[in-house]
RODO-2510 file (C-alpha; in nm, 4 decimals, decimal comma):
residues 204
     n   res          X          Y          Z
     1     m     8,3148    -6,7988    28,6449
     2     k     8,1072    -6,7039    28,3047
     3     n     8,2329    -6,4441    28,0581
     4     i     8,6012    -6,4295    28,2439
     5     k     8,8770    -6,2925    28,0052
     6     v     9,1917    -6,5389    28,0222
     7     v     9,5046    -6,3793    28,0296
     8     d     9,8018    -6,6090    27,9639
     9     a    10,0897    -6,4594    28,1062
    10     r    10,3312    -6,7340    28,1404
    11     n    10,7079    -6,6674    28,0213
    12     l    10,6559    -6,2824    28,0205
    13     s    10,9141    -6,0677    28,2122
    14     c    10,8255    -5,7969    28,3921
    15     p    10,6481    -5,5902    28,3308
    16     q    10,4473    -5,7208    28,0875
    17     p    10,1485    -5,9704    28,3007
    18     v    10,0931    -5,6482    28,4750
    19     v    10,0332    -5,4657    28,1491
    20     l     9,8214    -5,7357    28,0064
    21     a     9,6296    -5,7802    28,2751
    22     r     9,5785    -5,4011    28,3366
    23     k     9,4101    -5,3781    27,9971
    24     a     9,2232    -5,6787    28,0626
    25     i     9,0802    -5,6066    28,3577
    26     l     8,9434    -5,2159    28,2323
    27     v     8,7622    -5,3575    27,9637
    28     h     8,6113    -5,7460    28,0948
    29     e     8,4239    -5,7383    28,4160
    30     q     8,6212    -6,0599    28,5118
    31     v     8,9875    -6,1421    28,4262
    32     m     9,1847    -6,4809    28,4978
    33     v     9,5804    -6,4313    28,3977
    34     v     9,7880    -6,7131    28,4149
    35     v    10,1598    -6,6915    28,5253
    36     d    10,4367    -6,8781    28,6194
    37     n    10,6053    -6,7527    28,9178
    38     d    10,6313    -6,5590    29,2216
    39     a    10,7388    -6,2048    29,1482
    40     a    10,4557    -6,1836    28,8406
    41     l    10,2009    -6,3200    29,0562
    42     e    10,2321    -6,0739    29,3586
    43     n    10,2314    -5,7864    29,1113
    44     v     9,9159    -5,8632    28,9249
    45     k     9,7506    -5,9112    29,2512
    46     r     9,8916    -5,5502    29,4137
    47     m     9,7649    -5,4353    29,0674
    48     g     9,4259    -5,5810    29,1245
    49     t     9,3566    -5,4418    29,4275
    50     k     9,4884    -5,1149    29,3552
    51     l     9,2351    -5,0848    29,1010
    52     g     8,9729    -5,1953    29,3425
    53     c     8,9119    -5,5473    29,2367
    54     e     8,8527    -5,8638    29,4210
    55     v     9,1251    -6,0679    29,3863
    56     r     9,2142    -6,4438    29,4460
    57     s     9,4751    -6,6549    29,3161
    58     e     9,5493    -7,0770    29,3127
    59     n     9,8569    -7,2554    29,2920
    60     k     9,8178    -7,5154    29,0299
    61     s     9,9873    -7,8753    29,0418
    62     d    10,2020    -7,7632    28,6999
    63     g    10,3868    -7,4771    28,8826
    64     t    10,1757    -7,1714    28,7848
    65     y     9,9466    -6,9797    28,9632
    66     e     9,6190    -6,8131    28,8147
    67     i     9,4834    -6,5153    28,9250
    68     y     9,1079    -6,4366    28,8953
    69     l     9,0445    -6,0405    28,8921
    70     t     8,6896    -5,8991    28,9055
    71     r     8,5841    -5,5441    28,8909
    72     q     8,3456    -5,4225    29,1861
    73     q     8,0008    -5,2548    29,0915
    74     l     7,9661    -4,9060    29,1347
    75     q     8,3341    -4,8572    29,1358
    76     a     8,4666    -4,5177    29,0138
    77     p     8,5706    -4,5004    28,6620
    78     v     9,0100    -4,6316    28,6752
    79     n     9,2115    -4,3254    28,5363
    80     d     9,5922    -4,2486    28,5558
    81     e     9,5613    -3,9473    28,7215
    82     y     9,7951    -3,8720    28,9918
    83     v     9,7069    -3,9394    29,3465
    84     s     9,9702    -3,7952    29,6154
    85     s     9,9897    -3,9622    29,9674
    86     r     9,7949    -3,7005    30,0912
    87     g     9,4912    -3,6895    29,8819
    88     s     9,4494    -3,5677    29,4608
    89     s     9,6801    -3,3367    29,3573
    90     p     9,5881    -3,0840    29,0353
    91     a     9,8037    -3,1365    28,7478
    92     p    10,1155    -2,9394    28,7443
    93     s    10,1525    -2,6639    28,4811
    94     g    10,4103    -2,7275    28,2300
    95     p    10,5189    -3,0152    28,0527
    96     f    10,5497    -3,3639    28,1738
    97     v    10,9386    -3,4636    28,1261
    98     i    11,1399    -3,7463    28,1222
    99     v    11,5307    -3,7372    28,1218
   100     i    11,7431    -4,0434    27,9989
   101     s    12,0767    -4,0090    28,0754
   102     a    12,2085    -4,3407    28,0398
   103     d    12,1238    -4,6929    27,8483
   104     k    12,0975    -4,8403    28,1586
   105     m    11,8664    -4,8164    28,5112
   106     g    12,0330    -4,7236    28,8212
   107     k    12,3544    -4,8195    28,9088
   108     g    12,4900    -5,1652    29,0280
   109     n    12,4899    -5,4571    28,7819
   110     d    12,5036    -5,3288    28,4441
   111     e    12,3443    -5,6854    28,2766
   112     l    12,0409    -5,5825    28,5156
   113     g    12,0345    -5,2155    28,4837
   114     y    11,9461    -5,2731    28,0999
   115     v    11,7077    -5,5384    28,1657
   116     l    11,5478    -5,2600    28,3638
   117     i    11,5656    -4,9809    28,1455
   118     k    11,3841    -5,2271    27,8467
   119     a    11,1054    -5,2637    28,1534
   120     f    11,1017    -4,9022    28,1895
   121     f    11,0606    -4,7834    27,8245
   122     h    10,7675    -5,0741    27,7800
   123     t    10,5980    -4,9270    28,0942
   124     v    10,5783    -4,5729    28,0090
   125     a    10,4554    -4,6603    27,6388
   126     e    10,1678    -4,8072    27,8134
   127     q    10,0659    -4,5744    28,0846
   128     a     9,7444    -4,3550    27,9520
   129     a     9,9524    -4,0383    28,0668
   130     k    10,2578    -4,0165    27,8324
   131     p    10,5256    -3,8197    27,8986
   132     d    10,5439    -3,4705    27,6860
   133     v    10,8848    -3,4812    27,6343
   134     m    11,1704    -3,7123    27,6559
   135     i    11,5346    -3,5873    27,6466
   136     f    11,8166    -3,8585    27,5812
   137     y    12,2028    -3,7606    27,6816
   138     n    12,5600    -3,8843    27,7249
   139     t    12,5015    -4,3116    27,6983
   140     g    12,1307    -4,2329    27,7003
   141     v    12,1594    -4,1616    27,3045
   142     k    12,2455    -4,4849    27,1995
   143     l    11,9334    -4,5820    27,2990
   144     t    11,7488    -4,4057    27,0321
   145     v    11,9451    -4,5438    26,7376
   146     q    11,9655    -4,8614    26,5417
   147     g    11,9605    -5,1799    26,6900
   148     s    11,8323    -5,0531    27,0423
   149     e    11,5859    -5,2679    27,1587
   150     v    11,3208    -5,0039    27,2973
   151     l    11,2869    -4,8725    26,9598
   152     e    10,9455    -5,0035    26,9256
   153     d    10,8356    -4,8731    27,2601
   154     l    10,9841    -4,4915    27,1216
   155     g    10,8121    -4,5140    26,8139
   156     q    10,4842    -4,6005    27,0037
   157     l    10,5771    -4,2604    27,2434
   158     e    10,6227    -4,1013    26,9050
   159     s    10,2781    -4,1841    26,7540
   160     d    10,1418    -4,1074    27,0752
   161     g    10,2437    -3,7321    27,0851
   162     t    10,5321    -3,7841    27,2626
   163     e    10,8696    -3,5448    27,1471
   164     i    11,2072    -3,7021    27,1800
   165     l    11,5152    -3,4689    27,1936
   166     v    11,8372    -3,6724    27,1845
   167     c    12,1668    -3,4220    27,2101
   168     g    12,3850    -3,3953    26,9194
   169     t    12,7023    -3,3475    27,1084
   170     c    12,6513    -3,6601    27,2417
   171     l    12,5648    -3,8414    26,9231
   172     n    12,8537    -3,6471    26,7478
   173     y    13,0604    -3,8118    27,0608
   174     f    12,9965    -4,1640    27,0124
   175     e    12,9911    -4,1466    26,5992
   176     i    12,6444    -4,2901    26,5776
   177     k    12,4433    -3,9292    26,4547
   178     d    12,4249    -4,1464    26,1221
   179     k    12,2381    -4,4173    26,3294
   180     l    11,9748    -4,2094    26,4501
   181     a    11,6363    -4,4017    26,4445
   182     a    11,3861    -4,2523    26,7026
   183     g    11,3702    -3,8649    26,7876
   184     k    11,5290    -3,5319    26,6271
   185     v    11,8831    -3,4454    26,7293
   186     s    11,8632    -3,1299    26,9852
   187     n    12,1343    -2,8977    27,1646
   188     m    12,2160    -2,7874    27,4726
   189     y    11,9555    -2,4644    27,4647
   190     d    11,6591    -2,6905    27,3723
   191     i    11,7549    -2,9467    27,6510
   192     v    11,7947    -2,7193    27,9114
   193     e    11,5070    -2,4924    27,8028
   194     t    11,2790    -2,7997    27,8001
   195     m    11,3999    -2,9181    28,1648
   196     s    11,3490    -2,5768    28,3097
   197     k    11,0319    -2,5104    28,1669
   198     s    10,8828    -2,8935    28,3106
   199     g    10,5880    -2,8972    28,5633
   200     r    10,7324    -3,2669    28,6322
   201     l    11,0702    -3,3843    28,5699
   202     i    11,1766    -3,7624    28,6244
   203     s    11,5082    -3,9375    28,5793
   204     p    11,5120    -4,3287    28,6270
***
C-alpha cells in the first residue's frame, strides 16, 4: 500500500492506541496501526468500523498485529456530534459538565480504578467536544494538585477552554489547598448552580 501512515502503538495503554489511530485516519486516507495485544486490536478495529473505514488486520509472527484502516470515498465528514440510538439528537441547552467525586473510577479494585481514571482524562482531553466545566469534590480534588498523574490532561483541557472548579472545603479537609495545580478554588454555591444549569452532566 502506497502513502500509508504507520502508527506504532505497541506498549501503549488504553486508550492511546485508539486515540493515535483516530487522529491519523482523520488526516490520512490509509493508516496501518501496529499493536501488541488483543484488547488494542479489537478497540482499534471497532473505532475504524465506527468511522466507516475498510478494516482488516494481520497477525504477525512476533506476536504483534497490523491493522489496516482505509477511509472510504464519498464518506460524510467525521465529527463528534452526539448521535443517540434513535438518530441525531439536537445539542442540549446549557453547558456540558463532568463531575469528578473520587480520585479513581468505579468501585471495586482501587488499583484498577486509578488506571481507569487516568485513561478517562486522557480520552476526554483528546475528544473534539470538550466539556465546558469540570467539577472536582471529595477525593476527586486530589487529581488537581501537585503530583497528580492527570495534570497534563487537565492543563490541555484548560487551554482548550474547559473551566475547572475545585471544591475549597474538600481541599481544606485534605490539607492540600496550597498544592492546587489545576483549576480554581470554588464553593458549593457555584458547584450546585453549575450542575443545575447543565445541559448534559456525567460522572464517571
